[in-house]
Phi, psi and omega in degrees: 000164173273144179210148185212177172052051189284126167257115179263139178222146176257114175240113184067231180259016186236141173264126176249136177242124180250100180255170162280166188234099178288132168234165181270120180293152174218164182308127182088351180227082180087180180264114183300131180089004182232178178297137183218116185216128184242347182202178178231134169256167171231138179245146186223147179206146174257351183229004179067007179244311181259122185241144175241148175267113180274009171091187183285131178256328177212140177232150177299340183278347178241018174261116188303326187262349187279146175275107186284004174264356187265339180051053190238036178275081187275196193306129183251182172209164177212134178224162178251134180203127175052044174084002181233157174253128183247119182255120183252136184208149176262153172193171180265125181282151176276343179259112184289353175294340175279356183109161178268155182079200186284141167235174186236129181246175182226141170233147189236143180214160172273348184227151183294338178259009178087187010288144178259137178254114181291143173293154184290343182215156177287172179292130181294140174068020176240118181230117181156198185231177169058056179295143175220135180241133177237132177248117184284172182297335179275003178091353179288131179260146180231143176248133177237149177201176185230144170200075187084300169259183175249135185238157177210155177199157173287151173253147171292165183296339177284354176066011186242352184222151176286145179246006179206172175292152177286135183240133172280125183274105188271193182063019174258170179306131182285327183258150177090145181299136173234133180206189172053048182295143171218118184251138174215164180243142176211123178052041176083358178255144179254123183255117173260114182248149187193150168283144181215135177270092177283323182240267181238338180229169186279138167237160182267126182233173178210156175228154184238140177216177180253009183212144182301337178251018175086189010289152179248147177246120177305129191241318184180189182250131175274318181210135178289172178301144177263117180303132175090352179231116186292324184258159162213152182202143201212175167202165180227142174224158169246130180220122180053046175068017175237136178266147180227145175250122173258138183202192179218161171214194181238047184301321182278352181217067188296340181262000182212105188272017170260007175235097194247172184219143181289142169233167173208145177215159175290149181229144185227152178251149171277169183299331181273007178092352176286160184263131173289135180298135181269128173264120185299144172231160172276339183296322179075220189229173178091166179254134180260126177288138182297336181273359174268165174288120184264115181274089188289350174293341174274066194282156170268331177208157182212145181293152184288341180225143170084354180238139179206168179239135179221166175286138175297318180228111184292346177264349180220089184294337180289351174288349174096192187245166174230154175263134181242118176250114192246004178202161178300134179092348177291140184210161165231149177239134181235114188273158168065065174253127183268108178271338179071206182253359182287160177256096182289148182240342187223152170229132175253144179224136170263114191224165175214128178207121178276351184247343195083153184200171175233142185221133171253132176249125182210169171264170179278353178287115185294338182281349183261142177288164176303145179287317180197144167250116191247128172268121182260120179284167169298139182236152174258078186090191184289136176221150172261121178246154184229129183226154177289149179265133179277317179220137185237121181291167169239162181075208181248126184227162171268136189255138177236134172242118185232134176288128179245010178234189184259351182280174177258133185231134172249135182235129174270305179204166171228159183205136180260149179230000000 
């Protein structure tokens, strides 16, 4: 499925991601050519590599106040407080007494994956999109949202009502759309992060303050604009002393940026507390076990010539991608593969080659011999081939697949046994 606007949260030993859910509008179901969202799923992982879909947590069809003809279930958030999970989401109400345009509602659950029960009405005096909730160390909760500018206010302990006047969070760029606020605290500093249209498309920026409601000082850029995707929307988490940035692009729908997909990358801070700019990768996060199918098209590095990534099926992008090595020396590198202490004997590859090809599989450790030199026969479509391994690394290594022949080779995945 398509998913966007990911809010990642750590509950217990599990990371939960609450995104919006892009679907393709059609006549009578949303506005064709525009954003179209009717429900929310939640995804969960304990290792940042293997993810499960825990299903729909809230749908426009079971929210008492939402207009189910608008398909306007935009970017959400979820937090834990006093034994309950509170899911915040924007939508357009069918009753204009709640105000025109977007309002923000809440659904409550005993578990992070639901079921969530929506409140009968949206939060009073909150009009906008992209809700974000931050709970400070003293237990005070704050709600942030966007409507041209970014707004914030304290929440009552019931998490359902404002406890202060609404404040416009200033000292941010005056020009250009600002939305998608996400606030976090680190070492006594409060980071207000947000997408901002500095030029023509959104980039991720941040400001720093000494108080959850500011004042904030615009500080820098987290991620530059993504070519081909007008929006970006994000969240940040810390897990096992490592920070991660969740965001989105339109990898599965390169010609239509209203059908987006979640990405994630590691994020680092400088000694002075500023954020190092994140360069997007397809590799993402987590450790891949060597005995799993390794999708090398999600590369960490790729040669400047002769290597490319394409869809396996141009009519079904959800079938995934393939790696194409079209000349000698072309390579892809896939980082952080856990080989463990076992002595592997075989490697399987799903490949396609109309010419036949040669492939060397190795780690980036110069002290280690090649894992395998594989002769790829001519194939009539995709085939799984199995070859003996010459040398098998131990521990965690970065993997390289390099063409050592003159033929063209397509690779879907590789797997060690």
